[in-house]
ZAMARGU-4260 file (C-alpha; in steps of 0.2 Angstrom, whole numbers, plus 5000, padded with zeros to 4 digits):
<rodrens>
0) 5044/5123/4830 | 5032/5132/4842 | 5041/5133/4859 | 5038/5142/4875 | 5047/5157/4867
5) 5032/5161/4857 | 5021/5162/4873 | 5034/5174/4880 | 5033/5184/4865 | 5014/5185/4866
10) 5015/5190/4884 | 5028/5203/4880 | 5017/5211/4867 | 5002/5211/4880 | 5013/5220/4893
15) 5020/5232/4880 | 5002/5236/4875 | 4998/5240/4893 | 5013/5251/4895 | 5009/5261/4879
20) 4990/5263/4884 | 4995/5267/4902 | 5007/5281/4896 | 4993/5289/4886 | 4981/5288/4900
25) 4981/5306/4907 | 4968/5301/4921 | 4982/5291/4930 | 4992/5303/4941 | 5006/5290/4940
30) 5005/5285/4922 | 5023/5286/4917 | 5029/5275/4932 | 5015/5263/4929 | 5019/5262/4911
35) 5038/5259/4915 | 5032/5244/4927 | 5023/5235/4913 | 5037/5240/4900 | 5050/5231/4911
40) 5039/5216/4912 | 5038/5216/4893 | 5057/5217/4892 | 5059/5202/4903 | 5047/5192/4892
45) 5056/5197/4876 | 5074/5197/4881 | 5075/5189/4898 | 5086/5175/4892 | 5098/5187/4884
50) 5100/5200/4898 | 5109/5188/4909 | 5109/5186/4928 | 5115/5204/4931 | 5103/5212/4919
55) 5088/5202/4925 | 5093/5207/4943 | 5093/5225/4939 | 5076/5223/4930 | 5069/5215/4945
60) 5076/5229/4957 | 5067/5241/4945 | 5051/5233/4947 | 5053/5232/4966 | 5058/5251/4966
65) 5043/5256/4956 | 5031/5246/4967 | 5040/5250/4984 | 5039/5269/4981 | 5020/5268/4976
70) 5024/5272/4958 | 5009/5261/4952 | 4992/5271/4949 | 4976/5268/4941 | 4967/5277/4927
75) 4949/5278/4922 | 4950/5272/4904 | 4941/5257/4897 | 4923/5253/4893 | 4911/5264/4904
80) 4901/5255/4917 | 4884/5258/4910 | 4890/5250/4893 | 4897/5235/4902 | 4881/5233/4912
85) 4870/5234/4897 | 4881/5220/4888 | 4880/5210/4904 | 4861/5211/4904 | 4859/5208/4886
90) 4870/5192/4885 | 4868/5186/4903 | 4878/5170/4908 | 4882/5166/4890 | 4897/5177/4892
95) 4905/5164/4903 | 4906/5153/4887 | 4920/5164/4881 | 4930/5161/4897 | 4927/5142/4895
100) 4935/5142/4878 | 4952/5144/4887 | 4953/5129/4898 | 4944/5118/4885 | 4958/5123/4872
105) 4971/5120/4885 | 4965/5103/4889 | 4962/5097/4871 | 4979/5104/4866 | 4988/5096/4880
110) 4983/5079/4873 | 4982/5083/4854 | 4998/5093/4851 | 5009/5079/4858 | 5005/5070/4842
115) 5015/5083/4832 | 5032/5084/4841 | 5040/5091/4825 | 5028/5107/4826 | 5025/5110/4844
120) 5037/5107/4859 | 5030/5091/4867 | 5036/5097/4884 | 5026/5113/4884 | 5010/5108/4876
125) 4999/5114/4891 | 5006/5132/4891 | 5006/5133/4872 | 4988/5127/4872 | 4983/5139/4886
130) 4990/5154/4876 | 4981/5148/4860 | 4965/5147/4870 | 4967/5165/4875 | 4969/5170/4857
135) 4954/5160/4852 | 4943/5167/4866 | 4949/5184/4861 | 4943/5182/4843 | 4927/5174/4848
140) 4923/5188/4861 | 4927/5202/4849 | 4917/5194/4835 | 4902/5191/4846 | 4902/5207/4855
145) 4907/5217/4840 | 4922/5225/4849 | 4939/5230/4843 | 4954/5220/4850 | 4960/5236/4857
150) 4945/5236/4869 | 4951/5220/4876 | 4968/5226/4878 | 4962/5242/4887 | 4951/5232/4899
155) 4965/5221/4903 | 4976/5235/4906 | 4963/5243/4918 | 4962/5227/4927 | 4981/5225/4929
160) 4982/5243/4935 | 4969/5239/4948 | 4979/5223/4953 | 4996/5231/4953 | 5011/5222/4958
165) 5001/5208/4965 | 4998/5202/4948 | 5016/5196/4946 | 5018/5190/4964 | 5015/5171/4960
170) 5029/5172/4947 | 5041/5180/4960 | 5037/5168/4974 | 5039/5153/4962 | 5056/5160/4957
175) 5060/5162/4976 | 5057/5143/4979 | 5069/5139/4965 | 5082/5150/4972 | 5079/5143/4990
180) 5081/5125/4983 | 5097/5129/4974 | 5104/5138/4989 | 5102/5122/5000 | 5088/5129/5011
185) 5080/5112/5010 | 5095/5103/5017 | 5096/5116/5032 | 5077/5114/5035 | 5078/5096/5035
190) 5092/5095/5047 | 5082/5106/5059 | 5066/5096/5057 | 5074/5079/5059 | 5080/5084/5076
195) 5062/5086/5082 | 5056/5070/5074 | 5058/5055/5085 | 5069/5042/5078 | 5060/5029/5067
200) 5043/5039/5068 | 5035/5038/5051 | 5020/5047/5058 | 5031/5061/5064 | 5039/5063/5048
205) 5023/5063/5038 | 5016/5076/5050 | 5032/5087/5048 | 5031/5086/5029 | 5012/5090/5029
210) 5013/5104/5042 | 5030/5110/5034 | 5022/5112/5017 | 5007/5122/5024 | 5019/5133/5035
215) 5031/5137/5021 | 5017/5141/5009 | 5010/5153/5022 | 5027/5161/5023 | 5031/5161/5005
220) 5013/5163/4998 | 5014/5149/4985 | 5014/5130/4987 | 5025/5129/4971 | 5038/5139/4980
225) 5037/5128/4996 | 5037/5111/4987 | 5055/5110/4982 | 5061/5116/4999 | 5051/5104/5009
230) 5052/5089/4997 | 5071/5091/4998 | 5071/5093/5017 | 5059/5079/5022 | 5050/5071/5007
235) 5064/5063/4998 | 5077/5059/5011 | 5064/5053/5024 | 5047/5048/5017 | 5054/5041/5000
240) 5071/5035/5003 | 5070/5030/5022 | 5052/5024/5023 | 5050/5019/5005 | 5034/5029/5002
245) 5025/5031/4985 | 5033/5047/4977 | 5018/5051/4967 | 5006/5050/4982 | 5018/5060/4993
250) 5021/5073/4981 | 5003/5075/4975 | 4995/5076/4992 | 5009/5086/4999 | 5005/5099/4986
255) 4987/5099/4993 | 4994/5101/5010 | 5003/5116/5004 | 4987/5123/4996 | 4979/5123/5013
260) 4992/5135/5018 | 4988/5146/5003 | 4970/5148/5010 | 4978/5155/5026 | 4990/5168/5020
265) 4990/5186/5014 | 5006/5182/5005 | 4995/5173/4992 | 4988/5190/4988 | 4981/5185/4971
270) 4970/5173/4979 | 4965/5181/4996 | 4968/5200/4995 | 4964/5203/4977 | 4946/5197/4978
275) 4943/5207/4993 | 4950/5223/4984 | 4940/5219/4968 | 4924/5216/4977 | 4927/5231/4988
280) 4925/5221/5004 | 4926/5231/5021 | 4937/5217/5029 | 4954/5216/5019 | 4956/5199/5026
285) 4938/5193/5025 | 4942/5180/5012 | 4955/5172/5023 | 4944/5172/5039 | 4931/5163/5029
290) 4943/5150/5023 | 4951/5145/5040 | 4937/5133/5044 | 4940/5124/5028 | 4959/5124/5027
295) 4963/5117/5044 | 4952/5101/5043 | 4958/5099/5025 | 4976/5099/5031 | 4973/5086/5044
300) 4964/5075/5031 | 4979/5077/5019 | 4992/5072/5032 | 4982/5057/5036 | 4980/5052/5018
305) 4999/5053/5015 | 5001/5041/5030 | 4987/5029/5025 | 4990/5029/5006 | 5009/5031/5003
310) 5015/5018/5014 | 5002/5003/5012
</rodrens>
């Protein structure tokens, strides 16, 4: 049976490729520490379930040490700019068709693979389909552009070197949310918030939940990390159990409220700081400043939708 371990094995191979190519890139002044960073990620993908808690903890500390002491650098390998520009001019917007293969495959596989539970883990069809979509897109791209697979790996390595540690920030923050939930942070936060909510105030509880999702997302940088904390603190005990709200509506729109916080925080570096760096914007926080006018009204709308739809 194809399980999520196959996806981890594939990702480990990709990061191992980045490490090998990075170690051989003499144009990167920090090539060995950069290679070590990606090699540790490859190790976590390949053997994370066998390293144990202490082993994984040491591995994470190694990643933090390399990033914290500025051990990540950037080389000049990859396809020359002139050649990339010539290909872009020749193929035009048709190049986006390669990227569209990935979501189309993920969507189709999510529905189709559930019919083959003996072959593919039915609980992980989306992620397995996503990985399959990447492989299919890679094959189509190499065939169409007449490029070797090593070129795609080299370009991916150069992009990840440009992104640096920010590339794994969502994974770290999502893990942090799970740790907070297991540590009982939601219960502590819920006790504090309930002191500020007037007794019997449904609207107050809804506002606290929506604002809490946004604020925790701003602090943690990821709505998926904020969700278990705020749902354990307010969503389940107050909105669902006490006021008998619709769990599906509360959770779905609550996540949208959290995404409003994503638009406002530099902690969501992959969404807000990375585009500014890749586009070489003069204002590092320019993306966030542009998004404020959308995020705040949208947050208010989401809070009102929870109040209006979940308790009808």
